N, C-alpha and C positions, 0 to 999 in steps of 0.2 A: 238314672241313666243319663250319661252325657249324650247330647244330640248334636250331630254335625250340622253344618250350615245348610246343606242340601236337605237333610231330614227335617230341620226346622222349617224350611220353606214348604216342604210337603205337608207338614202338620198345619201350616197356615192355609194351604189350599183346601185341606179337608175341612177345617173350621169354617172357611168362607162358603164351601159347598153346603155344609149343614145349615148355615144361616138361611139358605134359600128355601129348602123344602124338607130338611131333616134327614135326607139320605145322600150319601156321597159314594159313588162307585169309581174306583180307579180305572182310567182308560184301558189298561191292559186286561181288565176283567169284564169290560162291558159286554163282550160276546158271551161270556160264561153266564152272566146274570140274565141278559136279554132284556129288551125294551119292555116287554109285557110284564115281567116280574118286577122290574124296577118301578113301573107305574103302580103295581099292586102295593109295593112297599111304601111309596110316596102317599098313596091314598089312605092306607092304614095308619101311617104316622100322623097325617093331617086330621084323621078322625079320632085319634086317641085322646082321651081326657087327661092322660098322664104324658108329660113330655118324654118323647122317645127319639133317639138319634141312632141312625144305622150307618156304620162305616164298613164299606166293602173294599178292603185293601189287601194286597199280597203280603204275606207274612212268612217269608222263607226263614228257616232256622238260622242261616248265616247272614241275614239281612240286618238293616239298621235297627230294628226293634227286637232282634233276637227271637223272632217267631212268636212273640208274646203279645196277644191282643190287649192284655191289661196295661202294658206299657204304652201302646199306641193310644188307647182310650184315655188314659190319664193325661197324656200330653195334649190330646185334643181338647179335653175338658178344661185343662189349665188355660188353653188358648181361647176357647169360647167364653169361659166364665159363666156358662149357663148350666144350671143344675137339671138333673133328670136322669133317665135310664139310657145308657150308651151301650150299644150292641156291636159286636164284630165276630169274625170267625177266622181261625187259623187254618181251616180245612178247605178253603175254596179252591176248586180246580182239582182236588184229589178225591179220594173215596170216602172221606169222613163227612160228618154232618154236625160237627161240634160248634155250638154257639157259646160265646163268652160275653159277659156283661158286667158293668159296674154301675152302681147307682149313687148319685149325690142328692141327698134330700128327696129321694123318690119314695112315693107311697107304696110301691110294689117291691117285692123281694126279687132282686136280680138273679139270685141263685135258683129260685123256683122257676122263674121265667125261662132261663137258659136251659135248665135241666129238662123241663117239660117239652120245650121246643126240640131239643136234640133227640130225646127219646122218641117223640112222635115222628120225626123225620126218619129215624132209623127203622121204626116199625113199618113205615110206608115205603121203604127203599128210596127215600128222597135224598137230596144233596144238601150242602150247607146253605144254599140260597132258600130252599124250601124251609129249612129250620129257622132262618131269619124271618121269613114271612109268618111262620107259625108263632114265633116269639112276639112279633108286633100284634098279631091277631089276638092272642090271649090277653095281652095288656089292653088293647082297644075294647075288647068285649067284657072285660072285668071278670075273667074266669081263671085267674092265675092259680088259686088254691086248688080248684077242681082239676085243672090240667096237671098240676104237680102230683096229685094223688094218683091220677090215672097213669102218669109216666112212671111212678114208682112201681106200680104193679107190672107194667110192661117190662121194665128193667129187670125185675125179679124173674119173670118168665124167660126173658132172653138169656139171663145169666145161668139159669138152671139148664137151659138147652146147651149153652156153650160149655158148661162144666161136664155135661154128659158126653158131648162130642170130644172134649179133651181126654176124658177117661177112655173112650174108645181108641183115640189116637195113641195114648200112652200104652195101652194094652197091645196094640198092633206093632208099635215101633220098638217096644221092649228096651233094650240097652242102647238104642240109637241115641237117646238123649243123655247118656252118661258122660261123665267127664267134665260137667260144668261145675260152677262153684269155685273151688280152690285150684282147679287144674290150669295148665298153661293155656293162654288165650292167643298166643301167637309165637312164632319162632324168632330167634335173634337174627337170623340171616334172611328173613323173608321180606324185610322192608316194611314201610308203613302200611301198604295196601293189604298185605297178608294179615297184619295185626288187626287192622280195621275190620277185615272180613270175619276174623274170629270173634271180635267184640260184637259185631253186628249179629252174629248167630246167637250170642248170649242174650241180646236184647229181644230177638224174635222168640226165643224159647222161654223167656221169663214168664212165669205165671205166679201171681201173688194174690193173697187174700188179706184184707186189712179191715180194721175197725176204726172209725173216725167219727168224732162229733165236732162240728165246726159251726161257729156263729159268725156272722158278718155285721160289723157296725155299719157298713155302707150298704148292707143288703137286708135291712130289717123290714119284716112284713108287718102289716097292721095286726094288733092284738086280736085273738079270737074272742067270741062272745063269752061273757061271764058264765062260769060253770061248764064250759065246753072243754073236753079233754080227749086227745087223740088216743084211740085204743092201743093197747100194747102190741097187738098183732100188726097194726098199721105202723107203729113206731119201728117195729122190726123190719118191715118192708122198706120204710124210708131210709133207715140206717144202712141196710144192705145195698140199696140203690146208690146212696152216697159213697159207700165203700167202693163200689165198682167204678163209679165215675172217676174217683181219684186214682184208682189202679190203672184205668185206661189212660189217664193223662200221663202217668209216670212211664208206662210202656210206650206210648206214642212219642213222648219227648225223647226217650232214649233211642227209639228207632229212627226218628227224624235226624238226630245228631249223627247217628251211625251212617245214615245215607249221605249226609253232608260231608262227612269225613271221607267216605268212599268215593264221592264224586270229584274230589279235588286231589291233585297230585302235588307233592312238595316241589315248589319252584326254588331255584338257586337263591333268590333274594328273600324268601320267606324266613320268618323268625323260627329257627328250629326248636328253641326252648318253648315257645308258645305252642308249636305243633305237638311237642311231647306232652305239654300240659293238657291239651285237648284230648289226646289219647288216654292219658292217665285218669282224667276225670270221667271219661266214658267207661273205662274199665271199672273204676270204683263204683260208678252208678250201677253197672250190670251186676257186680258182685253183691251190692246191697240188696237188689231185688231178688237175687238167687239164694241169698243166705237164709237159713232157717231162723225162726224167732223162738226164744225160750219163754218170752212173755207176750202172748198174743195181742194184748192191748197196746203194746208198744211197737208193734209191727208197722203201724202207720207212720211213725216217726222216721223209720228207714225209708219208707216209700217217699215221703216228703223230701228226705235227704237226697234220694236219687233224682228227683226233679231239680233240686238246687244244683247238684253236681252236673247234670245234663246242661243246664243253663250256663254254668261256668265253662263247660267244655265248648259250648257254642261261642261264648265270648273269647275263649282262647283261640279258637279257629279263626274268628274274625281278626284277632290281633296278628296271628301268623300270616294271614293273607295280606294284611295291611303293612307287614314288615315292621311291626312294633312289638314292644315287650308286653306280655300279658300280666295284668294285675287284677285279681278278683275283686269285683265290685261288692260293696256291702249289701246286705238284705235287711228288710224290716225285722227288728229284733223280736217283736211280738208275734209275727207270723211271716215266715220267709216267702210265702206264696202271695203276700200282698205286693202291690206295685213297689218299685224301687224307692228307697228312702229319699226324702226331701229335706233332710237335715237331721240334727241330733236333738234329743230331749232327755230330761232326767226322769227315770222311773225308779221305783223302789223294789228291790228283789232281795228276799230273805232278810228284810229289815235294814238293808243298806242301799243308799242311793247310787245309781249307775247312770252315766251319760251314754246313751245308745242311739244308733241310727233308727229312725222310724219313718214310715211312709207318711204321706200328707194327711190321710184320713186319721191315722192314729194320733198324729200331732194335734190335729184339730179336736179330736175327742178329749185329749188331755187339757187343751186350752179351755174347752167349754165345760169341763167338769164331768164329762161322760166317760163311762168305762169303755176302753178300746177293745177291739177284738183280739183275742189271744188264741193261738193254736192249742186245741184241747185234745186229749185222748180219753178213752173210757177204760177205767180200771176198777174192777170189782163193782161194776154197776154205777159208778159215779164219774163225773167229768173232772179231769185233772189237767191243769195247765202244763204244757210240755216243759216249762221252766222249772216245774217242781218234780220232775222225774230224775232218776239217777241214770242219765244217759249222756253220751258224747254230745248229743244235740243240745241238751240243756247247758252243758259246760261251755260249748262254743257259740251258742246262739245261732247255729247254722252259719257260722262265719261272721256274725255281727260282733262277737267278742274276741274270738280267736280265728283269724282269717285262713290259716293253713289247715283246711279240713282234711286233706289227704294225709298229712302227718298225724293228725288226731285219730283218724280212722285206722291207720296202720298200728298205732300204739294202744288202741283200746283192747280190753280183754277179748280174745277170740279173733282179733284182727279184722 
């Protein structure tokens, strides 16, 4: 991601603040966090045997970092040069409690930490700051694995309740939800606001179920004791919990983009082509999440695709507001949900070398002879790299190989 001069200055301020006590709170959010909870965070970070850094920064979807905590944390880590676990949240000030994290040479699994903290905060009706406190606490106390297992059970219970509630709503509303999918999402004469309102409705009504198996090179947990094996029942709960987390991310990203589009009116000097690109990407993301899947194991790839399209729509909206032309940024070829690429590297795909964009961690893995993280799906009970599937996503690399995703989606079988 290209960072403006003002954004780079802000990253420098965050890095300098973290050097003092490991916690940085943006002045605009000091009232939301509160002095007492900030001191709790500082004390927990100081007492943690594992280096932990907490960044409390506003992340609006149309802001400098595209609403992405991973982008902010990557830039901050690059500036500090200090390895450890970095935590942030895109939900501060709202109703969510999602914590995100990245680890660089950290002995704890960032995925497990953030998942456990988010689920615990949701179970206790806490906010994102409560989730950050919980995340630092579980690291400090050395109970990451235990908290993760408890969170998986909590998520399964909550998902079952949500599914039951949705079933009741579907029964009571009947045909009220009809007309989504391939139906018209806006009128030709209604202008941008009417179209956005229709698209936003698609985002709100979207309900998807996915199956995903993901491993993180930057989020590797210590190996379990020899002979220890997670029971199949527990594996099912963990998989279900991870499925729902990714589903919520896709739905939340789509909804946030729709809200950003609805909040802005087209100004005379705005780039109209970029505005249209933002709307087109939003519509495509909504259709992906609404579309049925003929191969359940591949449903997750469309869900990831919706996240990618929503992020592109956000970038297009920023370009429109900045009165500049929109050009989609590349994604990490091995996993589009990784932080933005830091250059290109050669990988072998189907026996032939390819020069592809890769994030900083994937490039480092290749340099050090380690296997990088690749987005996997579960097919017939085994993990398969998305690159080895017969899908539009493998053919395009989520835009890393063929940048015009909208064209490729329109021309794939079934549209």
